[in-house]
C-alpha positions in Angstrom: 34.8 155.1 124.6 35.3 158.4 122.8 34.7 156.3 119.4 31.7 154.8 121.0 30.0 158.2 121.8 30.5 159.5 118.4 29.0 156.9 117.0 26.1 156.6 118.9 25.6 160.4 118.3 25.6 159.8 114.6 23.2 156.8 114.9 20.6 158.9 116.9 20.7 161.9 114.7 20.1 159.9 111.6 17.3 158.0 113.4 15.2 161.3 114.5 15.9 162.7 110.9 14.4 159.8 109.1 11.5 159.4 111.7 11.0 163.4 111.5 10.8 162.8 107.2 8.4 160.2 107.6 6.0 162.1 109.7 5.6 164.9 107.6 5.3 162.9 104.2 2.7 160.7 106.1 1.0 163.2 108.4 -2.6 162.8 106.7 -2.5 159.3 108.1 -1.5 160.2 111.6 -5.2 160.6 112.7 -6.4 157.9 110.6 -4.4 154.9 111.1 -2.0 154.7 114.5 -1.0 151.1 113.7 0.4 152.2 110.1 2.3 154.9 112.1 4.2 152.5 114.4 5.3 150.3 111.6 6.4 153.1 109.8 8.5 154.1 112.9 9.9 150.6 113.4 10.7 150.6 109.5 12.7 154.0 109.9 14.5 152.2 112.9 15.5 149.1 111.1 16.9 151.3 108.1 18.9 153.3 110.4 20.4 150.4 112.0 21.3 149.0 108.6 22.9 151.9 107.1 24.9 152.5 110.0 26.2 148.8 110.1 27.5 149.3 106.5 29.1 152.6 107.2 33.1 152.3 106.2 35.6 154.3 108.6 39.1 155.3 107.7 41.3 153.4 110.0 44.4 155.1 109.3 44.3 157.7 112.3 43.0 154.7 114.7 45.6 154.2 117.4 47.5 150.8 117.5 46.1 149.7 120.7 42.8 149.4 119.0 44.0 147.1 116.1 43.7 143.2 116.6 46.6 141.0 116.9 45.5 137.9 116.4 47.7 134.7 117.6 51.0 136.0 116.5 54.3 134.5 117.1 57.4 133.8 115.3 58.7 130.3 114.7 62.3 129.4 113.6 62.1 126.1 111.5 65.2 124.4 110.8 65.8 122.9 107.0 68.4 120.5 106.6 71.4 120.9 103.9 73.2 117.8 103.7 76.2 116.8 101.9 78.3 113.7 101.8 82.1 113.7 101.9 82.4 109.9 101.9 85.0 108.1 100.1 85.1 104.7 98.9 89.1 104.6 98.4 89.5 105.5 102.1 87.2 103.9 104.8 86.7 105.1 108.3 86.7 103.2 111.1 88.6 100.0 109.7 91.9 99.2 111.6 95.1 98.9 110.1 96.0 95.2 111.3 93.9 92.5 112.7 94.2 88.9 113.5 92.4 86.1 111.7 91.9 82.4 111.3 90.8 80.0 108.0 87.7 78.2 110.1 86.3 76.6 106.8 86.8 76.1 103.1 84.6 75.2 99.8 82.3 72.3 100.8 82.9 72.6 104.4 82.3 76.4 104.7 79.6 77.3 107.1 78.9 80.8 105.2 78.8 78.8 101.7 81.9 80.8 100.5 85.5 79.7 99.3 86.7 80.6 102.5 85.2 81.4 106.1 87.4 84.2 107.6 87.2 84.7 111.0 88.6 87.9 112.6 89.1 87.8 116.3 89.9 91.3 117.4 89.3 94.9 116.5 86.0 96.6 115.1 86.0 93.9 112.2 85.8 90.8 114.7 83.4 88.4 113.3 83.3 85.6 110.4 83.1 86.6 106.9 82.5 84.7 103.8 86.0 85.1 102.0 87.4 84.8 98.7 90.8 84.3 97.2 92.1 86.9 94.9 95.5 85.8 94.5 95.6 82.3 93.0 99.7 81.9 93.0 100.1 82.2 96.7 98.8 79.8 99.6 98.5 79.7 103.4 101.5 78.8 105.8 99.2 78.4 108.8 95.6 78.5 109.1 95.9 81.6 111.5 97.9 84.7 110.8 98.1 88.5 111.2 96.6 90.7 108.5 99.2 93.6 107.9 97.2 95.4 105.8 93.6 96.1 105.6 92.3 98.3 102.5 89.3 99.3 100.4 89.3 97.5 97.1 88.8 101.1 95.6 92.1 102.3 97.0 95.4 102.6 95.2 96.5 99.0 94.5 99.6 99.6 92.8 102.4 97.6 94.4 100.1 94.8 95.3 100.0 91.4 93.1 96.8 92.2 91.3 97.1 92.2 87.6 93.9 93.7 86.5 92.8 96.2 89.4 90.4 98.0 87.0 87.9 95.5 87.3 87.7 95.6 91.2 84.2 97.8 90.3 82.9 94.5 88.6 83.9 92.4 91.5 82.3 94.8 93.8 79.0 94.4 91.7 79.2 90.8 92.2 79.6 90.9 96.0 76.3 92.8 96.0 74.2 90.7 93.2 71.2 88.5 94.3 73.5 86.0 92.4 75.9 85.9 95.5 73.4 85.8 97.8 71.5 82.8 96.2 75.1 81.2 96.2 75.6 81.6 99.7 72.3 80.1 101.1 72.4 77.3 98.9 69.1 78.4 97.1 71.0 79.3 93.4 70.6 76.0 90.8 72.8 78.1 88.3 76.0 78.7 89.8 78.0 77.1 92.6 80.6 78.8 95.1 83.3 77.3 92.6 81.9 79.1 89.8 82.2 82.1 91.7 85.5 81.9 92.9 86.7 81.1 89.2 84.9 84.1 87.9 86.9 86.3 90.5 90.2 84.9 89.5 89.4 85.6 85.7 88.5 89.2 86.6 91.8 90.0 88.9 94.0 87.8 87.2 93.1 88.6 83.5 93.1 84.5 83.0 91.3 81.3 84.1 92.7 79.5 87.0 95.5 77.3 86.6 95.3 74.6 89.4 91.9 75.6 90.2 92.1 73.8 93.6 89.0 73.4 96.2 86.3 74.7 93.6 84.2 71.7 93.9 81.4 71.5 91.4 82.4 74.1 89.2 82.2 74.8 85.2 84.6 77.0 82.9 81.6 78.1 81.0 79.4 79.1 84.0 82.3 81.2 85.6 82.6 82.9 82.2 79.0 83.6 82.1 79.5 85.6 85.6 82.5 87.4 84.3 80.4 88.7 81.4 77.4 89.6 83.6 80.0 91.4 86.0 81.9 93.1 83.3 78.7 94.4 81.4 76.5 95.3 84.4 79.4 96.4 86.8 81.4 98.8 84.8 82.0 102.0 87.2 79.8 100.4 90.1 80.2 102.1 93.3 78.0 101.0 96.3 76.0 103.1 98.0 75.3 103.7 101.8 74.1 100.1 103.4 75.8 98.2 100.7 78.8 96.0 100.7 82.2 97.0 99.6 85.0 94.7 99.0 87.7 94.9 101.9 91.1 93.5 100.9 93.2 91.5 103.8 96.7 91.4 103.0 98.3 88.5 105.5 101.7 88.5 106.6 104.7 86.7 105.0 103.4 87.2 101.6 100.4 84.9 101.8 97.2 84.5 99.8 95.3 88.1 99.8 91.6 87.5 100.4 88.5 89.9 99.9 85.7 90.1 102.2 82.2 92.0 101.9 82.2 94.9 104.4 79.1 97.0 104.9 79.7 100.6 103.8 78.2 103.2 105.7 78.0 106.8 104.7 77.3 109.5 107.4 76.2 112.7 105.6 77.0 115.9 107.0 73.9 118.2 107.6 73.9 122.2 108.2 70.8 123.6 109.5 69.5 126.8 108.1 66.8 128.9 110.2 64.3 131.2 108.7 61.5 133.0 110.5 57.8 132.0 110.0 54.8 134.0 111.4 52.2 131.8 112.6 48.6 133.7 113.0 47.1 136.8 111.1 48.9 139.8 112.5 52.1 140.8 114.1 53.8 144.3 114.8 57.2 145.2 113.0 58.9 148.6 113.9 55.3 150.2 115.3 53.3 149.0 112.5 50.8 146.3 112.1 51.3 144.0 108.9 49.8 140.7 108.1 52.0 137.3 107.8 53.9 137.6 104.7 54.7 140.8 105.1 51.8 142.8 103.5 50.2 145.7 105.0 46.5 145.3 105.5 43.8 147.6 107.2 41.1 146.3 109.1 37.5 146.6 107.6 35.6 148.0 110.6 32.0 147.3 111.4 29.8 149.6 113.8 29.9 146.8 116.6 33.7 145.9 116.0 34.7 147.6 119.4 32.2 146.4 121.6 
């Protein structure tokens, strides 16, 4: 209120001084033309208001309570920093053992693969398209216990696989569109027999000997798949959501199998918070600052405190 009274006094003094100067300069016209004098007084009033409104004032001494703090607030926004600790050689949630049965083979396969593998228990329960990775062994019974379940990227030393370094290329085949077209029967270039023969060449390092149960297959077509896998699948690693080959090792030294297993990699995310100001002004240690920690003095107009 004190500032308002002071400003009103300055305004009054300026007005009357302007009117007095105009009256002295134009005194000869005072008795001759009254309408002109009225216009002069109005002009003086307008000039006074105009100059007063443009006046600047130092706000460094203005008390804090008179400064305007517009829509100020603090908000803590969370930023995600994610890292992946997933490993291809050790898959989470894989059981150590399971029970399985062969429910179809070759031309009688419901999945379109060389074997239909039905796992009856554990988290792997379901029917999978399976492939033989050891031609030298067979099955004693159609149902058996799986005594070892492991990733095809794990250490396979001690298992009867001659060329373990080709399992990356085999995983590329398991994720290729070629296999998808073979399983759904839409492929006109390759058959399940060609695919199985290609797997034997990759794992055994040579073509199959007896080549049992391959149906309509061709050595040249199998070699085309092998060459494609070796050239495109060198160093291949499936990403999250793709298939990874899981090896099933049955009891009593029976034939080892490989089935596609959907690989899920969950990222570990840490949230980091930072402070963000919303609005134009905030008060920090008794001083008003603009968002972004920049100082600013307000420019005041004569009407800014009404």
